[in-house]
MIMARMAR-60152 format. One record per residue (C-alpha): residue in three letters; x, y, z. Coordinates in pm, whole numbers, padded with zeros to 5 digits, always signed. Layout:
BEGIN
ALAXYZ ...
This chain:
BEGIN
MET+02707+00484+00772 CYS+02794+00853+00784 PRO+02527+01060+00600 ASP+02799+01244+00403 SER+03000+00936+00304 PRO+03026+00848-00065 GLY+02824+00529-00007 ALA+02544+00713+00173 LEU+02531+00980-00096 ALA+02521+00717-00372 LEU+02242+00532-00192 ALA+02042+00853-00143 ALA+02090+00946-00509 ALA+01972+00602-00625 TYR+01670+00622-00400 ALA+01581+00970-00528 LEU+01635+00857-00887 HIS+01352+00608-00839 GLY+01121+00887-00723 HIS+01143+00820-00351 ALA+01209+01087-00094 VAL+01517+01047+00119 LEU+01388+01065+00474 PRO+01595+01166+00777 ASP+01505+00876+01008 ARG+01282+00576+01080 ASP+01009+00788+01240 ALA+00975+00992+00921 LEU+00956+00671+00718 VAL+00689+00520+00945 ALA+00490+00845+00923 THR+00453+00787+00548 THR+00233+00485+00626 ARG-00016+00680+00838 ALA-00351+00815+00724 ILE-00408+01179+00644 ARG-00573+01390+00913 GLY-00784+01697+00960 VAL-01032+01830+00707 ALA-00893+01600+00435 ALA-00963+01299+00659 GLU-01324+01412+00710 SER-01363+01458+00336 MET-01228+01109+00278 LEU-01468+00956+00532 GLN-01759+01122+00353 ALA-01629+00989+00019 ILE-01608+00636+00165 GLU-01968+00661+00285 ARG-02076+00767-00066 ALA-01873+00484-00222 GLU-02044+00229+00002 LEU-02377+00336-00147 ARG-02255+00288-00505 ALA-02190-00056-00641 SER-01927-00079-00910 ALA-01960-00405-01099 ASP-01616-00422-01257 ARG-01362-00370-00983 ASP-01066-00478-01195 ALA-01159-00217-01457 LEU-01166+00044-01179 VAL-00808-00044-01086 ASP-00701-00020-01450 GLU-00871+00320-01486 LEU-00717+00458-01168 CYS-00372+00330-01267 ALA-00411+00492-01608 ASP-00515+00819-01445 ILE-00215+00841-01215 SER+00024+00710-01479 GLU-00079+00949-01756 SER-00140+01268-01566 GLY+00065+01212-01255 ALA-00220+01384-01074 SER-00351+01283-00736 LEU-00670+01086-00697 THR-00990+01249-00584 HIS-01125+01133-00252 ASP-01419+00972-00434 GLN-01184+00770-00658 ALA-00975+00655-00364 ALA-01284+00577-00158 GLU-01415+00343-00426 LEU-01098+00137-00408 VAL-01099+00144-00027 VAL-01451+00000-00025 HIS-01382-00263-00293 LEU-01070-00392-00118 HIS-01298-00529+00154 ASP-01382-00803-00099 ILE-01110-01058-00022 ALA-01106-01216-00370 PHE-01060-00873-00528 ARG-00799-00774-00268 ASP-00602-01089-00345 ARG-00612-01017-00720 VAL-00465-00675-00645 VAL-00191-00834-00434 SER-00117-01079-00716 ARG-00076-00788-00958 LEU+00163-00625-00711 ALA+00357-00952-00693 ALA+00398-00929-01071 HIS+00585-00596-01032 ASP+00305-00353-01123 ASP+00478-00026-01025 THR+00184+00195-01120 LEU-00048-00013-00905 GLU+00202+00016-00620 ARG+00188+00397-00646 LEU-00192+00380-00655 VAL-00209+00159-00345 ALA+00032+00386-00156 GLU-00180+00692-00233 VAL-00508+00521-00147 ALA-00360+00389+00179 ARG-00253+00741+00272 LEU-00608+00865+00214 ALA-00797+00572+00371 GLN-00944+00625+00715 PRO-01026+00398+01007 PRO-01240+00193+01040 TYR-01219+00123+00665 ASP-00841+00112+00618 ALA-00734-00239+00725 PRO-00755-00397+00376 VAL-00577-00116+00191 ALA-00315-00076+00464 SER-00249-00451+00440 VAL-00218-00437+00061 PHE+00020-00142+00102 ALA+00217-00348+00354 MET+00237-00639+00110 ALA+00363-00409-00168 ALA+00636-00284+00064 TYR+00719-00640+00167 PHE+00752-00749-00197 ARG+01009-00476-00261 GLY+01201-00568+00056 ASP+01103-00261+00259 GLY+01043-00428+00593 VAL+01008-00110+00798 VAL+00725+00023+00581 ALA+00567-00324+00557 MET+00562-00360+00937 ALA+00433-00007+00996 ALA+00152-00050+00742 ALA+00060-00395+00878 GLU+00051-00254+01232 ARG-00176+00025+01107 ALA-00412-00240+00966 LEU-00404-00433+01293 ASP-00474-00114+01490 THR-00800-00091+01294 ASP-00879-00464+01288 PRO-00665-00681+01518 ALA-00795-00997+01346 TYR-00721-00888+00986 SER-00553-01202+00850 LEU-00345-01047+00569 ALA-00186-00803+00812 GLN-00120-01089+01056 LEU+00041-01288+00773 ILE+00273-01001+00685 VAL+00380-00951+01046 ASP+00441-01325+01079 CYS+00649-01334+00758 LEU+00853-01035+00874 GLU+00912-01182+01220 ARG+01018-01516+01068 GLN+01234-01335+00811 VAL+01071-01505+00514 GLU+01233-01389+00191 PRO+01010-01147-00002 SER+01091-01338-00323 ASP+00941-01654-00169 VAL+00622-01472-00073 ARG+00605-01313-00420 HIS+00644-01658-00577 VAL+00350-01795-00377 TRP+00128-01500-00471 LEU+00211-01560-00836 GLY+00077-01914-00806 GLY+00398-02104-00745 ASP+00466-02364-00481 LEU+00752-02356-00235 GLU+00963-02671-00232 
């Protein structure tokens, strides 16, 4: 499709209307799934180390608070806020509850996960990168889903959620079928 064609312009406008940047190519899109670098990355690693020392009892309440923060103010998360979620997503039961909420079309949570994934750093990023990949998969964005799952597997080659996403993408499983399973339904 020609980038100046009416169809391409309409598609770009619709994408922008939903708050997404129109990127020039696949490499730019894949880059959106990578972790931050430099001084910000060092700051985030320090925040993750601090978060590991704190134990937050109510992880679901944390997600609700962070979603409320980004929804109301539109502001970015602090590294300490993001680090708390990075650490808690290592709990598989909690991670799966977050994925289930994403399956139920929680757009604010999707924005939260995308921001936390951008901030997360190896060797702590496999769970959040996988959750980010699943969110992209649910919305039918296979390129982002694969890039985020590959990022998770770069950190932890045995991370099962990332392996599941790659397998679903390679087998071309419909995102609606995967969403249905995460919402507690059975496939016939």
